[in-house]
C-alpha positions in Angstrom: 126.0 115.1 87.5 123.8 115.3 90.6 120.7 116.2 88.5 121.2 113.1 86.4 120.8 110.8 89.3 117.3 109.1 89.2 116.4 110.3 92.6 112.7 109.6 92.2 113.3 105.9 91.3 115.8 105.5 94.1 113.4 106.9 96.6 110.6 104.6 95.3 112.8 101.6 95.7 113.9 102.7 99.2 110.2 103.2 100.2 109.3 99.7 99.1 112.1 98.4 101.4 110.7 100.0 104.6 108.6 97.0 105.7 111.7 94.8 105.5 113.1 96.7 108.5 110.6 94.6 110.6 109.1 97.5 112.5 105.3 98.2 112.1 106.0 101.7 113.5 108.4 102.6 110.6 105.9 101.3 108.1 103.1 103.3 109.6 105.3 106.4 109.6 106.4 105.9 106.0 102.8 105.4 104.9 101.9 108.7 106.5 104.8 110.5 104.8 103.9 109.0 101.4 100.3 110.1 101.5 101.2 113.6 102.8 103.8 113.9 100.0 101.1 113.5 97.4 98.9 116.0 99.2 101.6 118.6 99.5 102.7 118.1 95.9 99.2 118.7 94.7 99.1 122.0 96.6 102.5 122.9 95.1 100.9 122.8 91.7 98.9 125.9 92.9 101.4 127.6 95.2 104.8 126.8 93.6 103.9 126.7 89.9 100.8 128.9 89.5 101.4 131.4 92.3 98.0 130.8 93.9 98.1 130.5 97.7 95.2 128.3 98.9 94.2 128.2 102.6 91.5 125.6 101.9 93.2 122.7 100.2 92.1 120.3 102.9 88.6 120.5 101.6 89.6 118.2 98.7 91.4 115.8 101.0 88.2 115.5 103.0 86.0 115.1 99.9 88.2 112.4 98.6 88.3 110.6 101.9 84.6 110.7 102.4 83.9 109.7 98.7 86.1 106.6 99.1 84.8 105.8 102.6 81.1 106.0 101.6 81.6 104.0 98.5 83.6 101.2 100.1 81.8 101.0 103.5 78.2 101.9 102.7 77.9 100.8 99.1 80.4 98.0 99.0 82.2 99.4 95.9 85.7 97.8 95.4 88.7 100.0 96.0 89.6 99.7 92.3 86.6 102.0 91.6 86.2 103.8 94.9 89.7 105.3 94.9 89.5 107.0 91.4 86.1 108.3 92.4 87.8 110.2 95.1 89.7 112.2 92.5 86.6 112.7 90.4 84.5 114.0 93.3 87.2 116.2 94.6 88.0 117.5 91.1 84.3 118.3 90.6 84.2 120.3 93.9 87.4 122.1 92.9 85.7 123.0 89.5 82.7 124.6 91.3 84.8 126.4 93.9 87.5 127.4 91.5 85.1 129.0 89.2 84.5 131.6 91.9 88.0 131.6 93.4 90.1 132.4 90.3 88.0 135.5 89.7 89.9 137.0 92.7 93.6 137.5 93.3 96.1 137.3 96.2 94.6 137.5 99.7 91.0 137.6 98.4 91.7 134.3 96.5 93.2 132.8 99.6 90.4 133.8 101.9 87.7 132.6 99.5 89.4 129.1 99.3 89.3 129.1 103.1 85.6 130.0 103.1 84.7 127.2 100.8 86.8 124.7 102.8 84.9 125.7 105.9 81.6 125.1 104.1 82.8 121.6 103.2 83.9 121.0 106.8 80.5 122.2 108.1 78.7 119.8 105.8 80.9 116.9 106.9 80.3 117.8 110.5 76.5 118.2 110.4 75.3 115.7 107.8 74.9 112.7 110.1 73.0 110.5 107.7 75.7 110.6 105.0 79.0 111.4 106.8 78.4 110.3 110.3 78.5 113.8 111.6 80.9 114.6 114.4 81.7 110.9 114.9 82.8 110.5 111.4 82.9 107.1 109.6 85.1 104.6 111.5 86.2 101.2 110.3 86.8 101.9 106.6 87.7 98.5 105.1 91.1 97.8 103.5 91.1 96.8 99.9 90.8 93.1 99.2 94.3 91.5 99.3 93.0 88.0 99.3 94.9 86.7 96.3 98.1 88.4 97.4 97.9 87.0 100.9 97.3 83.5 99.5 100.3 83.9 97.3 102.4 85.1 100.3 101.3 82.1 102.3 103.0 79.8 99.8 106.2 81.9 99.7 107.7 82.0 103.2 109.8 85.1 102.3 106.7 87.0 101.1 104.6 87.1 104.3 103.3 90.5 105.2 100.4 91.9 107.2 97.4 93.5 105.7 98.6 97.0 106.7 101.9 96.3 104.9 100.2 95.2 101.7 98.3 98.5 101.9 101.5 100.3 102.3 102.9 98.8 99.1 99.8 99.7 97.3 100.0 103.2 98.6 103.6 103.6 97.5 102.8 102.4 93.9 99.7 104.6 93.5 101.4 107.7 94.9 104.4 107.1 92.7 102.1 107.0 89.7 100.4 110.2 90.8 103.7 112.0 91.3 104.9 110.8 87.9 101.7 112.3 86.4 102.1 115.5 88.3 105.7 115.8 87.1 104.7 115.3 83.5 102.1 118.0 84.0 104.5 120.6 85.4 107.1 119.9 82.7 104.6 120.1 79.9 103.8 123.2 77.9 100.8 123.7 80.2 103.1 123.6 83.2 105.5 126.1 81.7 102.5 128.4 81.0 101.5 128.2 84.6 105.1 129.3 85.6 104.7 132.2 83.2 101.5 133.2 84.8 103.1 133.0 88.2 105.9 135.3 87.2 103.8 137.9 85.4 100.1 137.3 85.0 99.5 140.7 83.3 102.1 140.1 80.6 100.7 136.6 80.0 97.3 138.0 79.6 98.6 140.8 77.3 100.1 138.2 74.8 96.7 136.5 74.6 96.8 133.8 77.3 93.5 133.1 79.1 94.9 133.4 82.6 91.7 132.5 84.4 91.2 129.4 82.4 94.7 128.1 83.1 94.3 128.9 86.8 91.0 127.1 86.9 92.5 124.0 85.2 95.4 124.0 87.7 92.9 124.4 90.6 90.9 121.4 89.4 94.0 119.2 88.9 95.3 120.1 92.3 92.0 119.3 93.9 91.7 116.0 92.1 95.1 114.8 93.2 94.4 116.0 96.8 91.2 113.9 96.6 93.2 110.9 95.6 95.5 111.5 98.6 92.3 111.8 100.8 91.1 108.4 99.5 94.3 106.8 100.6 94.4 108.8 103.9 90.9 107.6 105.0 91.7 104.0 104.6 95.1 104.5 106.2 93.5 106.1 109.3 90.9 103.3 109.4 88.2 106.0 109.4 87.2 109.3 107.9 86.5 112.3 110.2 85.4 115.9 109.7 88.8 117.3 110.8 90.2 116.0 107.5 88.6 119.1 105.9 89.3 121.5 108.7 91.6 124.5 108.1 94.3 123.1 110.3 95.0 120.4 107.7 95.4 123.1 105.1 97.9 125.0 107.3 99.9 121.8 107.8 100.2 121.0 104.2 101.1 124.6 103.4 103.8 124.5 106.0 105.2 121.3 104.4 105.3 123.0 101.0 107.1 126.1 102.4 109.5 124.0 104.5 110.6 121.7 101.7 110.6 124.4 99.0 107.7 125.4 96.9 109.7 126.2 93.8 110.9 122.6 93.4 109.0 119.5 92.5 110.4 117.3 95.2 110.4 120.1 97.9 106.9 119.4 99.3 107.8 115.7 99.7 110.9 116.6 101.6 108.9 119.0 103.7 106.4 116.3 104.5 109.1 113.9 105.6 110.9 116.5 107.8 107.8 117.9 109.4 106.4 114.4 110.3 109.7 113.2 111.7 110.2 116.4 113.7 106.7 116.0 115.1 107.4 112.4 116.1 110.7 113.2 117.8 110.0 116.5 119.5 106.6 115.6 120.9 108.2 112.7 122.7 110.5 115.1 124.5 108.4 118.3 125.0 104.8 119.5 124.7 106.0 122.8 123.1 105.9 121.4 119.6 104.3 124.5 118.0 107.1 126.7 119.6 109.8 124.5 118.1 108.0 124.4 114.7 107.6 128.2 114.7 111.3 128.7 115.5 112.4 126.3 112.7 110.2 128.0 110.2 111.5 131.5 111.1 115.1 130.4 110.8 114.5 128.6 107.6 112.5 131.3 105.8 115.0 134.0 106.7 118.1 131.9 106.1 116.9 129.7 103.2 113.8 131.3 101.5 113.9 128.5 98.9 113.2 125.8 101.6 115.2 122.7 102.3 115.3 121.6 98.7 116.3 125.1 97.5 119.1 125.2 100.1 120.3 121.8 99.1 120.3 122.8 95.4 122.2 126.0 96.1 124.8 124.1 98.2 125.3 121.4 95.5 125.7 124.1 92.9 128.4 125.8 94.9 130.3 122.5 95.5 130.0 121.8 91.8 131.4 125.2 90.8 134.3 124.8 93.2 135.0 121.3 91.9 135.1 122.6 88.3 137.3 125.6 89.4 139.8 123.3 91.1 
């Protein structure tokens, strides 16, 4: 019964209603959560479904952010074309890097992804003419909402600020990306990725080209991370080298583990919980890393499946007790 509830649609409707609360802070926070949800879910395609742990996933967030920023700010390309280009450029980088990464396994794969990510960060940090170097690229413009704003001016109940129009656009685009990712993981291709995660040697023995499947998953994960980066740069009103730094990769990996890497919605839950915890705890104490480390230790030992896994196990127990009664 619980599984039949359209959780995805209900969350989508609830997200669209956030600006109605009247607080710019909540809209800003929700926008951050939505973008990080897409970023974490793209990583989960590698970690949760393929069994490949990447320490350099932030490279594609940075590539997507810079691609959109350069196209919109320096070349005047409309958002309609600049945002998909973020996925194309990030996917192309993932194709090049993944060609080398998937030849290795386990810790060697993880360290090679980190090495490539640091190369991307160094390019963003040093290429002043293109990326702005250490100063980054501030003042990335919003998409043109002119016709929507004119329509809102005629309807008194439809008046929003530009940042809120961008929030609505982000929610719709991320929802479409998550729908596409869900279709991918539930397709025969996605089931084959799960088979490779469980036993790559057996999959290769029955004739599956494991490296090819892993490379395709790597490219898809990079492309969706690039789309998240394109939205993230505009949301932050600028693109900066730290978007591609290893700390961003660690943050999104923590979100995936916290929410539950063996479930589709787990990374989104992890993104929500981590961002809310950060907002609340930082306001009370400066020892946020200590609190985060404690939460992770307790969670990983007590609930290895993350928050989503724990919720699923609890609902299963309640359902069995209800049937038994």
